[in-house]
C-alpha positions in Angstrom: 0.0 0.0 0.0 2.9 2.3 0.8 4.3 1.8 -2.7 1.1 2.7 -4.5 0.7 5.9 -2.4 4.3 6.9 -3.4 3.5 6.3 -7.1 0.2 8.2 -6.7 2.0 11.2 -5.2 4.7 11.1 -7.9 2.0 11.1 -10.7 0.2 14.1 -9.1 3.5 16.0 -8.7 4.5 15.2 -12.3 1.1 16.1 -13.6 1.2 19.4 -11.7 4.7 20.1 -13.1 3.5 19.5 -16.7 0.4 21.7 -16.2 2.6 24.5 -14.7 5.0 24.2 -17.6 2.2 24.4 -20.2 0.6 27.4 -18.5 3.9 29.4 -18.3 4.6 28.5 -21.9 1.3 30.0 -23.1 1.5 33.0 -25.4 0.7 36.1 -23.4 0.8 38.6 -26.3 -2.3 40.7 -26.2 -4.9 40.2 -29.0 -4.8 42.9 -31.6 -2.0 45.2 -32.8 0.5 46.7 -30.4 2.6 49.4 -32.0 5.9 50.3 -30.5 7.2 52.4 -33.4 5.1 53.8 -36.3 6.9 53.2 -39.6 6.1 54.5 -43.0 2.7 56.0 -43.8 -0.1 53.6 -45.0 -0.4 52.8 -48.7 -3.8 52.1 -50.2 -3.8 48.6 -51.7 -7.4 48.5 -53.0 -10.9 47.8 -51.8 -12.4 44.4 -50.9 -15.7 43.0 -52.3 -17.6 44.8 -49.5 -16.3 48.1 -50.8 -14.1 48.7 -47.7 -10.8 50.4 -48.2 -7.7 48.2 -47.6 -4.4 49.9 -46.6 -1.1 48.6 -45.5 1.7 50.2 -43.4 4.9 49.1 -41.8 5.1 49.3 -38.0 7.3 47.8 -35.2 5.3 45.9 -32.6 3.2 42.7 -32.2 0.1 41.3 -33.9 -2.2 38.6 -32.7 -5.5 38.0 -34.5 -7.3 36.2 -31.7 -6.8 34.1 -28.6 -6.3 30.9 -30.6 -3.7 32.3 -33.1 0.0 32.7 -32.8 1.5 36.1 -32.3 3.8 37.8 -34.8 6.4 40.3 -33.8 8.7 42.7 -35.7 12.4 42.2 -35.3 13.7 45.7 -36.2 13.1 48.7 -38.4 14.5 46.7 -41.3 12.2 43.8 -40.4 8.9 45.4 -39.4 5.3 44.2 -39.5 3.4 45.0 -42.7 -0.1 45.5 -41.3 -3.2 45.4 -43.5 -6.1 47.6 -42.3 -9.7 47.4 -43.4 -11.2 50.8 -43.0 -8.6 51.6 -40.4 -9.0 48.4 -38.4 -6.0 46.0 -38.5 -6.9 42.6 -40.0 -3.6 40.9 -40.8 0.1 41.4 -40.2 3.3 39.7 -41.4 7.0 40.3 -40.9 8.8 41.7 -44.0 12.2 42.9 -45.0 11.9 46.6 -46.0 14.6 46.5 -48.6 12.6 43.9 -50.5 9.4 46.0 -50.5 10.7 49.6 -51.0 12.7 50.9 -53.9 15.6 52.9 -52.5 16.2 55.8 -54.8 19.7 56.3 -53.5 20.6 52.7 -54.6 20.7 53.0 -58.4 21.0 50.0 -60.6 24.5 49.0 -61.9 23.5 50.0 -65.4 23.3 53.6 -64.2 26.8 53.7 -62.8 30.2 54.2 -64.4 33.2 51.9 -64.0 34.1 53.8 -60.7 30.7 53.2 -59.2 29.5 56.8 -59.6 26.3 57.8 -61.3 26.8 58.4 -65.0 27.2 62.0 -66.0 27.9 61.6 -69.8 25.0 59.7 -71.1 24.9 58.0 -74.4 21.7 56.8 -75.9 22.6 53.1 -75.1 23.6 53.7 -71.5 20.5 55.9 -70.9 18.2 53.2 -72.3 19.9 50.5 -70.3 19.6 52.6 -67.1 15.9 53.4 -67.8 15.2 49.7 -68.5 16.8 48.7 -65.2 14.8 51.2 -63.2 11.6 50.2 -65.0 12.4 46.6 -64.1 12.8 47.5 -60.5 9.4 49.3 -60.5 7.7 46.4 -62.3 9.1 43.9 -59.7 7.9 46.1 -56.8 4.5 46.6 -58.3 4.2 42.8 -59.0 5.0 42.1 -55.3 2.4 44.7 -54.2 -0.2 43.3 -56.6 0.2 39.8 -55.1 0.1 41.2 -51.5 -3.1 43.2 -52.3 -4.8 40.2 -53.8 -3.8 38.1 -50.7 -5.2 40.9 -48.5 -8.6 40.7 -50.2 -8.5 43.5 -52.7 -10.7 43.0 -55.8 -9.0 42.7 -59.2 -10.5 46.0 -60.4 -9.1 47.9 -57.4 -5.7 46.2 -57.8 -5.6 47.3 -61.4 -6.4 50.8 -60.4 -3.8 51.0 -57.6 -1.0 49.0 -59.4 -1.7 49.2 -63.2 0.1 46.7 -65.4 2.5 48.1 -67.9 0.4 46.8 -70.8 -2.8 48.6 -69.7 -0.9 51.8 -69.1 0.6 51.8 -72.6 -2.8 51.1 -74.3 -4.5 53.8 -72.3 -1.7 56.2 -73.3 -2.1 55.3 -76.9 -5.8 56.0 -76.8 -5.4 59.3 -75.0 -2.8 60.5 -77.4 -4.5 59.6 -80.7 -8.1 59.4 -79.5 -10.4 56.5 -80.0 -11.2 57.6 -83.6 -7.6 57.3 -84.9 -6.9 53.9 -83.3 -7.4 50.7 -85.3 -10.7 49.2 -84.4 -11.0 45.4 -84.9 -14.7 45.6 -85.5 -14.4 48.3 -88.2 -15.7 47.1 -91.6 -13.4 48.1 -94.5 
C-alpha cells in the first residue's frame, strides 16, 4: 500500500509540473495590434468585395489576430510588421524585409553607374536606355509584389488594377489618350 501511495504522489506532482510548464509556456501577447514604433505612412492597396478600403503600413510591434492564433512580432526597423487595415482596423500582419518592398532611390542599378561606381554624367543613348530599362524593371518587380500582396489581403481585381496598373494597360491607355479613339485601329471596323 505504501508503494502505491508513493506512485500516486509522484503522478500528481509530475502532472502538476507538466500543467505548470504548459501554463507558463502559453503566449501572453495581447490580442490585436500593439505598435511600439510607427513606420512608413499607410499605402492604399485597394478595396475588398464589400467596398471597404484596404491599406497597408509598416510598424514595429506585435500582432495577434485572436486568442487561438500565434502572435507575430517585428524584429527591427529593417524587419517590421506589414499590417493590413480594413477601413482603419487591423486585420492581418506579417514580418517583411523593408529592402525587398521599398525601392531605395539612393541605390541606383549598376546600369546607371560608371566603372568607378559613380552615377553616369555623360549619357549615351545606349547607357540611358539600359539605365531606364533597369529602373523600369525595379518598379515592375515592386508593383508585382504589391499586386500579389493586395490580392492576398482581399482586394478586388479592379481595385488592384487601379492602384497598381500593369505596364500593358498603361501603354494602351496612353495610346488611346494621345491619338483618341477615332484614330486607333478598331478590330470591328468594316473596311
